[in-house]
C-alpha positions as CSV (number, residue, x, y, z in Angstrom):
1,M,56.7,64.7,7.4
2,K,57.8,63.8,3.8
3,P,56.2,65.7,1.0
4,G,55.3,62.4,-0.7
5,N,53.1,61.3,2.1
6,K,50.9,64.3,1.9
7,K,47.2,63.6,1.0
8,K,46.1,64.7,-2.4
9,K,43.4,67.2,-2.1
10,F,40.6,66.9,-4.7
11,S,38.9,69.9,-6.0
12,K,35.1,70.3,-5.7
13,A,34.7,69.5,-9.4
14,E,36.8,66.4,-9.1
15,R,34.7,65.1,-6.2
16,L,31.5,65.7,-8.0
17,K,32.9,63.7,-11.0
18,L,33.9,60.8,-8.8
19,M,30.4,60.7,-7.2
20,Q,28.8,60.8,-10.6
21,E,30.9,57.9,-11.8
22,E,30.0,55.8,-8.7
23,E,26.3,56.5,-9.2
24,E,26.5,55.5,-12.8
25,K,28.3,52.3,-11.8
26,R,25.6,51.5,-9.2
27,L,22.8,52.1,-11.6
28,K,24.6,49.9,-14.2
29,E,24.9,47.1,-11.6
30,E,21.3,47.5,-10.6
31,E,20.2,47.3,-14.3
32,E,22.3,44.2,-14.9
33,A,20.8,42.6,-11.7
34,R,17.3,43.5,-12.9
35,V,17.9,42.0,-16.3
36,K,19.4,38.9,-14.8
37,S,16.5,38.5,-12.4
38,E,14.0,39.0,-15.2
39,K,15.9,36.3,-17.3
40,E,15.9,34.0,-14.3
41,E,12.2,34.6,-13.6
42,L,11.4,34.0,-17.3
43,A,13.5,30.8,-17.2
44,R,11.8,29.7,-14.0
45,L,8.3,30.4,-15.5
46,E,9.3,28.6,-18.6
47,I,10.5,25.6,-16.6
48,E,7.3,25.8,-14.6
49,L,5.2,25.9,-17.7
50,I,7.1,23.0,-19.2
51,E,6.7,21.1,-15.9
52,K,3.0,22.0,-15.8
53,E,2.5,20.9,-19.4
54,K,4.4,17.7,-18.6
55,W,2.3,17.1,-15.5
56,Q,-0.9,17.8,-17.5
57,Q,0.2,15.4,-20.1
58,L,0.9,12.8,-17.4
59,E,-2.5,13.5,-15.8
60,A,-4.2,13.2,-19.2
61,K,-2.3,9.9,-19.9
62,D,-3.3,8.6,-16.4
63,L,-6.9,9.6,-16.9
64,G,-7.0,7.9,-20.2
65,R,-5.8,4.6,-18.8
66,K,-7.4,4.9,-15.4
67,N,-10.5,2.8,-16.2
68,D,-8.4,0.1,-17.7
69,E,-6.1,0.0,-14.7
70,L,-8.9,0.0,-12.2
71,G,-10.5,-2.8,-14.2
72,E,-7.4,-4.9,-14.1
73,L,-7.1,-4.3,-10.3
74,K,-10.7,-5.3,-9.8
75,V,-10.0,-8.6,-11.5
76,L,-7.1,-9.2,-9.2
77,E,-9.0,-8.2,-6.1
78,N,-11.7,-10.8,-6.9
79,C,-9.4,-13.1,-4.9
80,F,-10.8,-11.5,-1.7
81,T,-14.3,-12.4,-2.7
82,E,-13.3,-15.9,-3.7
83,A,-11.5,-16.3,-0.3
84,E,-14.7,-15.3,1.5
85,R,-16.7,-17.7,-0.6
86,M,-14.2,-20.6,0.2
87,K,-14.4,-19.8,3.9
88,R,-18.2,-19.9,3.8
89,E,-18.1,-23.3,2.1
90,H,-15.6,-24.5,4.6
91,R,-17.8,-23.5,7.5
92,L,-20.7,-25.5,5.9
93,Y,-18.5,-28.5,5.4
94,S,-17.3,-28.3,9.0
95,Q,-20.9,-28.4,10.2
96,W,-21.6,-31.4,8.0
97,T,-18.4,-33.2,9.2
98,H,-19.5,-32.8,12.8
99,Y,-23.0,-34.0,12.0
100,I,-21.8,-37.2,10.4
101,Q,-19.2,-38.0,13.1
102,C,-21.9,-38.7,15.7
103,D,-19.2,-38.9,18.4
104,G,-21.6,-37.7,21.2
105,S,-20.1,-34.2,21.6
106,P,-22.5,-31.4,21.2
107,D,-22.5,-29.0,18.2
108,P,-21.9,-25.6,19.9
109,S,-23.9,-23.8,17.3
110,V,-27.1,-25.8,18.1
111,A,-28.8,-24.4,21.2
112,Q,-30.7,-27.7,22.0
113,E,-27.6,-29.8,22.0
114,M,-25.7,-27.3,24.2
115,N,-28.6,-27.0,26.7
116,T,-28.8,-30.8,26.9
117,F,-25.0,-31.1,27.5
118,I,-25.0,-28.5,30.2
119,S,-28.1,-29.9,32.0
120,L,-26.7,-33.4,32.0
121,W,-23.4,-32.3,33.4
122,R,-25.0,-30.3,36.1
123,E,-26.8,-33.4,37.3
124,E,-23.7,-35.5,37.6
125,R,-22.6,-36.0,41.2
126,N,-19.4,-36.7,43.2
127,E,-16.9,-36.1,40.3
128,T,-13.3,-35.9,41.5
129,F,-11.0,-33.1,40.5
130,E,-9.3,-35.4,38.0
131,E,-12.7,-36.3,36.4
132,V,-13.7,-32.6,36.2
133,I,-10.3,-31.7,34.6
134,T,-10.9,-34.4,32.0
135,K,-14.4,-33.1,31.2
136,S,-13.1,-29.5,31.2
137,K,-11.0,-30.1,28.1
138,L,-14.2,-30.6,26.1
139,V,-15.9,-27.6,27.8
140,L,-13.0,-25.3,27.0
141,Y,-13.0,-26.6,23.4
142,L,-16.7,-25.7,23.1
143,I,-16.2,-22.3,24.6
144,S,-13.3,-21.6,22.2
145,K,-15.3,-22.8,19.3
146,L,-18.3,-20.5,20.2
147,K,-16.0,-17.5,20.5
148,L,-14.4,-18.3,17.1
149,I,-17.8,-18.6,15.6
150,L,-18.7,-15.2,16.8
151,L,-15.4,-13.7,15.5
152,E,-15.1,-15.5,12.2
153,T,-18.7,-15.7,11.0
154,P,-19.6,-12.7,8.7
155,S,-21.9,-10.3,10.5
156,T,-24.6,-10.8,7.9
157,D,-24.8,-14.5,8.9
158,L,-25.3,-13.7,12.6
159,T,-28.7,-12.6,13.8
160,E,-29.1,-11.0,17.2
161,K,-30.8,-14.1,18.4
162,K,-27.8,-16.2,17.4
163,I,-25.4,-13.9,19.1
164,A,-27.3,-14.0,22.3
165,Q,-27.5,-17.8,22.1
166,Y,-23.8,-18.2,21.6
167,Q,-22.8,-15.7,24.3
168,G,-25.4,-17.3,26.7
169,S,-23.9,-20.7,26.1
170,I,-20.4,-19.4,26.7
171,V,-21.4,-17.9,30.1
172,E,-23.3,-21.0,31.1
173,L,-20.3,-23.2,30.3
174,Q,-18.0,-21.0,32.2
175,E,-20.2,-20.9,35.3
176,V,-20.9,-24.6,35.4
177,L,-17.1,-25.4,34.9
178,H,-16.2,-23.2,37.9
179,L,-19.1,-24.7,39.9
180,K,-17.7,-28.2,39.2
181,F,-14.3,-27.2,40.4
182,N,-15.8,-26.0,43.7
183,I,-17.8,-29.2,44.1
184,A,-14.7,-31.2,43.4
185,T,-12.7,-29.1,45.9
186,E,-15.3,-29.8,48.6
187,L,-15.1,-33.6,47.9
188,L,-11.3,-33.4,48.2
189,L,-11.4,-31.4,51.5
190,R,-13.8,-33.9,53.1
191,Q,-11.0,-36.5,52.8
192,A,-8.3,-34.1,54.1
193,S,-7.7,-36.1,57.2
194,T,-7.0,-39.3,55.2
195,L,-4.6,-37.4,53.0
196,A,-2.7,-35.6,55.8
197,D,1.1,-35.4,55.7
198,Q,2.8,-37.5,58.3
199,D,5.4,-34.8,59.2
200,T,3.2,-31.7,59.4
201,G,-0.2,-33.3,60.1
202,N,-1.8,-31.0,57.5
203,M,-3.0,-31.8,54.0
204,E,-1.3,-30.5,50.9
205,K,-2.5,-31.5,47.4
206,V,-1.2,-30.4,44.0
207,I,-3.0,-31.2,40.7
208,R,-1.6,-29.9,37.5
209,D,-2.9,-29.8,33.9
210,E,-2.2,-27.9,30.8
211,N,-5.2,-25.7,31.5
212,I,-5.3,-25.4,35.4
213,T,-3.1,-25.7,38.4
214,L,-4.6,-26.5,41.8
215,Y,-2.9,-26.2,45.2
216,V,-4.9,-27.0,48.3
217,W,-3.7,-26.8,51.9
218,A,-5.9,-27.9,54.8
219,N,-5.2,-26.7,58.3
220,L,-5.8,-29.9,60.3
221,K,-3.4,-29.2,63.2
222,K,-4.4,-25.5,63.7
223,N,-0.9,-24.7,65.0
224,P,-0.8,-20.8,65.5
225,R,2.9,-20.9,65.0
226,H,2.6,-22.5,61.6
227,R,2.0,-19.4,59.5
228,S,4.4,-19.8,56.6
229,I,2.9,-22.1,54.0
230,R,5.1,-23.2,51.1
231,C,4.3,-25.6,48.3
232,H,7.2,-28.1,47.7
233,E,6.4,-28.7,44.0
234,M,5.9,-25.2,42.9
235,K,6.8,-21.6,43.7
236,I,3.6,-20.9,45.7
237,G,3.3,-19.7,49.2
238,F,1.3,-17.8,51.8
239,E,2.1,-16.0,55.0
240,I,-1.1,-16.1,57.0
241,P,-1.9,-14.2,60.3
242,R,-2.2,-16.0,63.6
243,I,-6.1,-16.0,63.6
244,L,-6.1,-18.1,60.3
245,A,-3.3,-20.4,61.5
246,S,-5.5,-21.4,64.4
247,S,-8.8,-21.8,62.5
248,D,-10.5,-24.7,60.7
249,I,-9.7,-23.4,57.3
250,A,-8.2,-24.5,54.0
251,L,-6.3,-22.4,51.5
252,R,-7.0,-23.0,47.8
253,L,-5.1,-21.6,44.8
254,L,-6.9,-22.5,41.6
255,H,-4.9,-21.0,38.7
256,T,-6.9,-21.2,35.5
257,H,-4.6,-20.5,32.6
258,Y,-7.6,-18.8,30.9
259,D,-9.7,-15.8,32.0
260,H,-13.3,-16.7,32.6
261,V,-13.7,-13.8,35.0
262,T,-13.5,-10.7,32.8
263,P,-17.0,-10.2,31.2
264,L,-17.4,-11.0,27.5
265,R,-17.1,-8.0,25.2
266,L,-20.3,-7.3,23.2
267,V,-20.4,-8.6,19.7
268,P,-20.7,-5.8,17.2
269,T,-24.1,-4.9,15.7
270,V,-24.8,-6.8,12.4
271,L,-23.5,-5.0,9.4
272,K,-26.2,-4.1,6.9
273,Y,-25.6,-4.8,3.2
274,V,-25.0,-1.7,1.1
275,P,-25.8,-2.0,-2.7
276,P,-22.7,-1.8,-4.9
277,T,-24.0,1.3,-6.6
278,K,-23.7,3.3,-3.4
279,S,-20.6,4.0,-1.4
280,F,-20.4,1.8,1.6
281,S,-20.0,3.2,5.0
282,V,-18.7,1.6,8.2
283,Q,-20.7,1.8,11.3
284,E,-18.6,2.3,14.4
285,E,-20.3,-0.4,16.3
286,A,-19.5,-2.8,13.5
287,V,-15.8,-2.9,14.3
288,I,-14.7,-6.5,14.8
289,T,-11.5,-6.6,16.8
290,P,-9.4,-9.5,17.8
291,Q,-9.4,-8.2,21.4
292,A,-12.2,-10.5,22.6
293,A,-11.1,-13.0,25.2
294,I,-10.6,-16.6,24.0
295,S,-9.0,-19.6,25.7
296,K,-5.8,-21.1,24.4
297,E,-6.9,-24.6,23.7
298,L,-8.2,-24.1,20.1
299,Q,-5.9,-24.0,17.2
300,E,-8.4,-25.2,14.5
301,E,-12.0,-24.5,13.8
302,D,-13.1,-27.7,12.4
303,K,-11.2,-30.7,13.7
304,Q,-12.1,-32.6,16.9
305,P,-10.2,-35.5,18.5
306,E,-11.9,-38.8,18.4
307,D,-11.5,-39.6,22.1
308,K,-13.3,-36.8,23.9
309,S,-12.3,-38.1,27.3
310,N,-8.7,-37.3,26.4
311,L,-9.3,-34.3,24.2
312,K,-6.0,-32.6,23.3
313,L,-6.5,-29.2,21.9
314,D,-3.0,-29.2,20.5
315,H,-4.4,-31.5,17.9
316,L,-6.5,-28.7,16.6
317,D,-4.0,-27.7,14.0
318,Q,-5.1,-25.5,11.2
319,E,-2.3,-27.0,9.1
320,E,-4.4,-30.2,8.9
321,E,-7.6,-28.6,8.0
322,I,-9.4,-30.2,5.1
323,K,-9.0,-28.3,1.8
324,P,-12.0,-27.9,-0.6
325,E,-10.3,-30.1,-3.2
326,E,-10.1,-32.9,-0.6
327,Q,-13.7,-32.9,0.3
328,D,-16.0,-35.7,-0.5
329,A,-17.3,-35.2,-4.1
330,D,-20.8,-36.4,-3.4
331,F,-21.2,-34.1,-0.4
332,V,-20.0,-31.1,-2.4
333,H,-22.4,-32.0,-5.1
334,T,-25.4,-32.4,-2.8
335,S,-24.6,-29.6,-0.4
336,F,-23.4,-26.8,-2.6
337,A,-24.6,-27.4,-6.1
338,E,-28.1,-26.4,-5.3
339,E,-26.9,-23.2,-3.6
340,E,-24.6,-22.2,-6.5
341,P,-27.1,-19.8,-8.1
342,E,-27.7,-18.1,-4.8
343,S,-24.0,-17.9,-4.0
344,T,-23.5,-16.4,-7.5
345,K,-26.0,-13.7,-6.7
346,Q,-24.3,-13.1,-3.4
347,E,-20.9,-12.4,-4.8
348,P,-21.3,-8.6,-5.2
349,E,-22.7,-8.6,-1.6
350,I,-19.8,-10.6,-0.3
351,K,-17.4,-8.2,-2.1
352,V,-18.9,-5.1,-0.5
353,L,-19.2,-6.7,2.9
354,N,-15.6,-7.9,2.7
355,E,-14.4,-4.3,2.0
356,T,-16.6,-3.0,4.7
357,A,-15.3,-5.4,7.3
358,Q,-11.7,-4.6,6.2
359,L,-12.3,-0.9,6.5
360,A,-14.0,-1.4,9.9
361,L,-10.7,-2.9,11.2
362,L,-9.1,0.5,10.6
363,E,-11.9,2.7,12.0
364,N,-11.2,4.5,15.3
365,A,-13.7,4.9,18.1
366,P,-14.8,8.6,18.4
367,E,-14.6,8.5,22.2
368,R,-13.2,6.4,25.0
369,L,-15.1,3.3,26.1
370,R,-16.2,5.0,29.3
371,K,-14.8,6.7,32.3
372,F,-13.1,4.4,34.8
373,E,-12.9,5.0,38.5
374,E,-9.6,5.8,40.2
375,D,-8.8,2.2,41.3
376,E,-10.7,0.5,38.5
377,L,-8.6,-1.1,35.8
378,D,-9.0,0.4,32.3
379,I,-9.6,-2.7,30.2
380,C,-8.6,-0.8,27.1
381,Q,-5.3,0.3,28.5
382,F,-4.3,-2.9,30.3
383,T,-4.5,-6.6,29.5
384,T,-4.8,-9.5,31.9
385,L,-2.0,-12.1,31.2
386,G,-1.3,-15.6,32.4
387,G,-4.9,-16.4,33.4
388,V,-6.6,-15.9,36.8
389,Y,-5.4,-17.0,40.2
390,H,-8.5,-17.8,42.3
391,L,-7.2,-17.4,45.9
392,D,-9.7,-18.6,48.5
393,I,-9.9,-19.2,52.3
394,L,-12.4,-22.0,52.7
395,E,-14.1,-23.4,55.8
396,L,-12.9,-26.9,56.4
397,P,-15.9,-29.2,55.9
398,P,-16.6,-32.2,58.3
399,Q,-14.1,-35.0,57.7
400,C,-15.2,-38.4,56.6
401,K,-14.8,-41.2,59.2
402,P,-14.2,-44.9,58.7
403,M,-16.8,-47.1,60.4
404,K,-17.1,-50.9,60.1
405,G,-15.7,-50.8,56.5
406,W,-17.7,-47.8,55.5
407,M,-16.8,-44.1,55.1
408,I,-19.3,-41.9,57.0
409,M,-19.4,-38.4,55.5
410,E,-21.5,-35.5,56.7
411,I,-22.7,-33.4,53.7
412,L,-23.5,-29.8,54.4
413,K,-26.6,-28.5,52.7
414,D,-25.0,-25.3,51.6
415,G,-21.9,-26.9,50.2
416,L,-18.4,-25.4,50.2
417,Q,-18.3,-22.1,52.2
418,K,-15.8,-19.3,52.1
419,F,-14.1,-18.2,55.4
420,I,-14.7,-14.4,55.7
421,Y,-11.4,-12.6,56.3
422,P,-11.4,-10.0,57.7
423,P,-14.8,-10.4,59.2
424,A,-17.5,-7.9,58.5
425,I,-17.8,-7.1,62.3
426,T,-14.5,-6.6,64.0
427,E,-15.9,-5.5,67.4
428,D,-13.1,-3.7,69.4
429,F,-10.2,-5.1,67.5
430,E,-7.9,-2.9,65.6
431,T,-8.3,-4.2,62.1
432,E,-4.8,-3.3,60.7
433,N,-3.1,-5.1,63.7
434,F,-5.4,-8.0,64.3
435,F,-6.3,-8.7,60.7
436,P,-3.1,-7.9,58.8
437,P,-2.8,-8.4,55.0
438,I,-2.0,-11.9,53.7
439,D,1.4,-12.2,51.9
440,V,1.1,-14.3,48.7
441,M,3.8,-15.7,46.5
442,L,2.8,-16.9,43.0
443,E,4.6,-18.4,40.0
444,V,4.1,-16.5,36.8
445,H,2.9,-18.6,33.8
446,K,5.9,-19.7,31.7
447,N,4.1,-18.9,28.4
448,V,3.6,-15.2,29.1
449,I,6.1,-12.3,28.4
450,F,6.3,-9.3,30.6
451,F,8.4,-6.5,29.2
452,E,8.1,-4.5,32.4
453,N,7.4,-5.7,35.9
454,P,3.8,-7.0,36.0
455,Q,1.2,-5.3,38.2
456,V,-1.5,-7.1,40.2
457,A,-5.3,-6.5,40.0
458,R,-8.0,-8.1,42.1
459,W,-11.6,-8.9,41.0
460,D,-14.4,-6.9,42.7
461,A,-17.4,-9.2,42.5
462,E,-19.8,-6.5,43.6
463,D,-18.8,-3.9,40.9
464,K,-17.9,-6.6,38.3
465,C,-14.5,-5.2,37.5
466,W,-10.8,-5.5,38.1
467,K,-9.3,-3.1,40.7
468,T,-5.9,-2.3,42.0
469,D,-6.6,-1.2,45.5
470,G,-6.1,-3.5,48.5
471,I,-2.8,-4.7,47.1
472,S,0.6,-3.7,48.4
473,N,4.3,-4.6,48.6
474,I,4.5,-6.0,45.0
475,T,7.9,-7.5,44.1
476,Y,8.7,-9.3,40.9
477,R,11.8,-11.5,40.5
478,S,12.1,-11.9,36.7
479,E,14.8,-14.6,36.6
480,E,12.7,-16.9,38.9
481,R,9.4,-15.7,37.4
482,V,8.0,-15.2,40.9
483,I,5.8,-12.4,42.1
484,T,5.0,-11.6,45.7
485,F,2.5,-9.1,47.1
486,S,0.2,-8.5,50.1
487,L,-3.6,-8.7,49.9
488,D,-6.1,-7.3,52.3
489,T,-8.4,-10.2,51.6
490,L,-8.1,-13.2,49.3
491,G,-10.0,-13.5,46.0
492,P,-9.4,-13.8,42.3
493,V,-6.3,-11.9,41.2
494,T,-4.5,-11.5,37.8
495,L,-1.4,-10.0,36.4
496,I,-1.6,-7.0,34.1
497,Q,0.5,-5.3,31.5
498,D,0.1,-2.2,29.4
499,T,-1.8,-3.3,26.2
500,H,0.2,-1.0,24.0
501,I,3.7,-1.5,25.4
502,N,5.0,-2.5,22.0
503,M,3.4,0.4,20.2
504,P,4.3,2.4,18.2
505,Y,6.6,0.2,16.2
506,Q,10.1,1.3,15.2
507,S,10.1,-0.3,11.7
508,W,8.5,-3.1,9.7
509,E,9.3,-5.2,6.6
510,L,7.2,-7.6,4.5
511,R,9.0,-9.9,2.1
512,P,8.4,-13.1,0.2
513,F,10.6,-16.1,0.8
514,D,8.8,-19.0,-0.8
515,V,5.9,-19.9,-3.0
516,N,2.8,-18.1,-1.5
517,K,4.6,-17.5,1.7
518,V,5.8,-14.2,3.2
519,L,7.6,-13.0,6.3
520,L,6.3,-10.0,8.2
521,T,8.9,-8.5,10.6
522,V,7.8,-5.9,13.1
523,T,10.4,-4.2,15.3
524,T,9.3,-2.6,18.5
525,E,11.2,-0.9,21.4
526,F,11.5,-4.3,23.2
527,A,11.4,-7.0,20.6
528,E,11.7,-8.1,17.0
529,I,8.7,-10.3,15.9
530,Q,8.8,-12.4,12.8
531,I,5.5,-13.8,11.4
532,Q,5.2,-16.2,8.5
533,I,2.0,-16.1,6.5
534,K,0.9,-18.7,4.0
535,E,-2.4,-20.1,2.6
536,G,-5.0,-19.0,5.3
537,L,-2.5,-19.6,8.1
538,C,0.0,-17.7,10.2
539,M,3.0,-18.8,12.3
540,L,5.3,-17.1,14.8
541,A,8.7,-17.6,13.3
542,S,10.7,-16.0,16.1
543,V,10.6,-13.4,18.9
544,T,13.9,-11.8,19.8
545,I,14.0,-9.7,23.0
546,G,17.5,-8.3,23.3
547,E,19.7,-11.2,22.6
548,K,17.2,-13.8,23.8
549,N,14.6,-15.8,21.8
550,S,11.3,-16.2,23.6
551,L,8.0,-17.9,23.2
552,S,9.6,-21.0,21.7
553,M,6.4,-22.9,22.7
554,L,4.5,-21.0,20.0
555,E,7.1,-21.1,17.3
556,G,6.4,-23.5,14.4
557,K,2.7,-23.7,15.1
558,W,0.4,-22.7,12.2
559,M,-2.9,-21.1,13.1
560,S,-5.8,-19.3,11.5
561,P,-5.1,-15.5,11.5
562,I,-7.7,-14.6,14.1
563,Y,-6.6,-17.3,16.5
564,F,-3.0,-16.4,15.9
565,I,-3.6,-12.8,16.8
566,I,-5.5,-13.8,20.0
567,T,-2.7,-16.2,20.9
568,L,0.0,-13.5,20.7
569,Q,-2.1,-11.1,22.7
570,E,-2.7,-13.7,25.4
571,A,1.1,-14.3,25.5
572,G,1.7,-10.6,26.1
573,L,2.9,-9.8,22.6
574,N,0.4,-7.4,21.4
575,I,1.1,-5.7,18.1
576,F,-2.5,-5.4,17.0
577,P,-4.2,-2.0,17.7
578,N,-7.9,-1.9,18.4
579,E,-10.5,0.9,17.9
580,Y,-9.5,2.5,21.2
581,S,-5.7,2.4,20.8
582,H,-5.3,5.9,19.4
583,F,-6.3,7.2,22.9
584,Y,-3.2,5.5,24.4
585,V,-0.6,5.6,21.6
586,A,1.1,8.5,19.8
587,R,0.3,7.4,16.3
588,N,0.9,8.6,12.7
589,Q,-2.7,9.3,11.7
590,K,-3.7,8.0,8.3
591,D,-6.9,8.0,6.3
592,P,-8.5,4.5,6.9
593,L,-9.6,4.2,3.2
594,V,-6.1,5.0,2.0
595,E,-4.6,2.5,4.4
596,M,-7.1,-0.2,3.3
597,K,-6.4,0.2,-0.4
598,A,-2.7,0.2,0.3
599,Y,-2.8,-3.0,2.3
600,R,-5.0,-4.8,-0.2
601,Q,-2.7,-4.0,-3.1
602,M,0.4,-4.8,-1.1
603,A,-1.1,-8.2,-0.3
604,L,-1.7,-8.8,-4.0
605,L,1.9,-7.9,-4.8
606,S,3.5,-9.6,-1.8
607,S,4.4,-12.9,-3.6
608,A,7.0,-11.2,-5.7
609,F,7.9,-7.9,-4.0
610,A,9.3,-6.8,-0.6
611,F,7.9,-3.8,1.2
612,G,9.6,-1.8,4.0
613,W,9.2,1.1,6.4
614,S,10.1,4.6,5.4
615,K,10.9,7.5,7.7
616,W,9.1,9.9,5.2
617,N,5.8,8.3,6.0
618,M,5.6,10.6,9.0
619,Q,6.0,13.7,6.8
620,C,3.5,13.1,4.0
621,G,0.3,13.8,6.0
622,P,-2.8,11.6,6.7
623,E,-4.0,11.4,3.1
624,K,-0.9,9.6,1.8
625,V,1.4,6.7,2.8
626,I,5.0,6.3,1.8
627,F,7.0,3.0,1.8
628,K,9.8,1.2,0.2
629,V,9.4,-1.6,-2.4
630,S,11.9,-3.9,-4.0
631,E,11.6,-6.9,-6.3
632,H,12.3,-10.1,-4.5
633,L,12.1,-13.4,-6.3
634,T,14.5,-15.6,-4.3
635,Q,13.0,-18.7,-2.7
636,D,14.8,-18.8,0.7
637,E,14.4,-17.1,4.0
638,T,17.7,-15.2,3.8
639,P,17.1,-11.5,3.5
640,I,18.5,-9.6,0.5
641,E,21.7,-7.8,1.3
642,N,21.5,-4.1,0.4
643,P,18.2,-4.4,-1.6
644,N,17.5,-1.9,-4.4
645,W,14.7,0.0,-2.7
646,T,12.3,2.3,-4.6
647,L,10.4,4.9,-2.6
648,L,6.7,5.1,-3.5
649,M,3.9,7.4,-2.3
650,F,0.3,6.3,-2.5
651,S,-2.9,8.3,-1.9
652,G,-5.5,5.7,-2.6
653,N,-6.1,6.9,-6.1
654,R,-2.6,7.7,-7.3
655,A,0.7,6.0,-6.9
656,L,4.0,7.7,-7.9
657,R,7.7,7.2,-7.5
658,L,9.5,9.8,-5.4
659,K,12.7,11.6,-6.4
660,I,14.0,11.5,-2.8
661,D,15.4,8.4,-1.0
662,E,15.8,7.4,2.6
663,D,19.1,9.3,2.8
664,S,17.8,12.6,1.5
665,E,18.1,15.7,3.7
666,A,14.6,17.1,3.2
667,F,11.2,15.7,2.3
668,S,9.8,16.4,-1.2
669,E,6.9,15.0,-3.1
670,A,8.7,15.6,-6.4
671,L,8.3,12.9,-9.0
672,K,11.4,11.0,-10.0
673,E,12.7,12.0,-13.4
674,E,11.4,10.1,-16.4
675,T,8.7,8.3,-14.4
676,E,4.9,8.4,-14.6
677,F,2.2,8.0,-12.0
678,H,-0.6,5.5,-12.0
679,S,-4.0,4.9,-10.4
680,T,-2.9,1.7,-8.6
681,L,0.2,0.4,-6.9
682,Y,0.1,-2.6,-9.2
683,H,0.6,-0.6,-12.4
684,M,3.1,1.8,-10.7
685,I,5.3,-1.1,-9.8
686,K,4.8,-2.7,-13.2
687,D,6.7,0.2,-14.8
688,F,10.0,-0.9,-13.2
689,A,9.5,-4.6,-12.4
690,S,10.6,-7.6,-14.4
691,V,8.2,-9.7,-16.5
692,E,8.8,-12.7,-14.3
693,A,7.8,-10.8,-11.1
694,M,4.5,-9.5,-12.7
695,E,3.6,-12.9,-14.0
696,K,4.0,-14.3,-10.5
697,V,1.6,-11.7,-9.2
698,L,-1.1,-12.5,-11.8
699,S,-2.1,-15.9,-10.3
700,P,-2.2,-15.4,-6.5
701,D,-3.5,-18.0,-4.0
702,H,-6.8,-16.5,-2.7
703,Q,-6.4,-17.6,0.9
704,F,-2.7,-16.4,0.9
705,V,-3.6,-12.9,-0.3
706,H,-6.5,-12.7,2.1
707,S,-4.3,-13.7,5.1
708,V,-1.6,-11.2,4.2
709,C,-4.1,-8.4,3.9
710,H,-5.8,-9.4,7.2
711,M,-2.5,-9.3,9.0
712,L,-1.6,-5.9,7.6
713,L,-5.0,-4.5,8.5
714,C,-4.6,-5.8,12.1
715,T,-1.1,-4.5,12.6
716,R,-1.8,-1.1,10.9
717,I,1.9,-0.6,10.1
718,F,1.3,2.8,8.4
719,S,-0.5,4.3,11.4
720,Y,1.4,2.8,14.3
721,S,5.0,2.9,13.0
């Protein structure tokens, strides 16, 4: 080993010196780190103090102008009160218009007229199916009108007596209508032998209408080998067992495109007026939802066709409703002038009740409706779609016989009778083999959307509910819109779909595109729904499912908001949560009061600003909502490319502009630099909006703002997105 490679040996004194130097260096570094940390802490505290002082200054500034801002907002929100007043006047005018028409049709709101109409119709005899169908148009119109009265009339204007009267009239009309269909069926079957097909020897009859479809097959030949029954005009068929093929029976399919089987939902208890000096509360039973059943034939509340024998409900277009300025001046003077002082007194009451009703739309039921049995259909979780298929096996009545130029007809005292299958007493027969299920093929209504294969439910007349037992071998061919299944016994059946299949939504956007007209776009897992809203009316602009446009029969039809909501629900396109929806949908829970305030102020600003979904709304908790806003003054339907979105957070009492944007990595409630916060969305947006946009907001159309707000309240885009 070379001498230069030898390790230098330190003496003990030298080692101690090195250790002392290292210790001094370590202490020096620690002192420098301590000093640096103290400086950083002082700087941080100084920044916090500055931020705190700045925040206190902003709070003091906000507090100083809060009353003025809330006062300005109150003036703008008077449009909701004015919209309610206009609706009340319109209801009074509609009643007067019906009164002076004197067209012979009953006023559904007058009990005496309805009782007279029902009694006279019950007494009519020997009406053919075609005559009953003609009369049914008026009956369905009256039922729809009564249901709309119950839904649209403020609860303070509805007494318990009136509610019972309207619901009683609805039930009576439904019962007498179905009774008339049965009587007309009996009259048709008495003539079965004269209508028999020359090839098969059996009778087959098809009658179609926009509201009903009837198929009747009478087994005149009783050939036990003729067990497959197919309708030549429609996709309808039965596969019956040998015992039915050799019996004196008739098969009837009465497809009503409406549902008069499911019991009516109870009308909410009347809301009590709360003085403006007190905070109003919402009773749970006062929730008014658009879930109540209603037939599809009504598109307007006040207009009736002149020819009642050929009543076309498509004429009931809300677009053609009479506006207040078009009313007869003398009538307005005599009818409303005297009531003006009273209506003036009622304005605070209308305002509070309007807010109460709006808040009620956002309240959630504290518990489920009730416990449903294993095979019983949960009417909150599932919806009946496409009407009801009344499937019946009927005893063939005695046939009419020609004799010396006369038709001799034996009329049975008990009328049309059902053939019991399988019989209650089966003796020694093996029920499963001797009385097998009946195979049924049905055509699905063309105006209904099923996002998944529909299920089938049968009506249990004894328990008064829909059930799913006794049904097997369900097959759905979506391209042909045909469903087949097996039934243990025939009876009313319906197709069902998950009520909340389109919830929660994936995103939403609300933007103006014309004067007092906005487009609400809701994107779900299955579809993109675009809804146009204007003065008191709504219209389905488009529904895109994948690459297909659907429900074209509804597109372009303007309807009142409540009727529009019900129409979409009946078409299978439900984007309107009810008070029980939170039990079935994973939602983003929000404070109802915060939601209501946000929707009201968004509606006020919607004529000049676009609003959009934000992913951060899931992160801010139930006491706040977060959304995007952008000024939008163009007058066309083309969306803005790459809009300049601003992210706002609103807690009901404070609105602020956030520092983060949609592309930020983490959520923060930090205020954007050089911005302030305000007590209202209106004043927050005013800080960065143009003068032109704010001027456009100052003179809103009352009905337009009210309709936009109602649609936002019913879709609940903050809670269910």
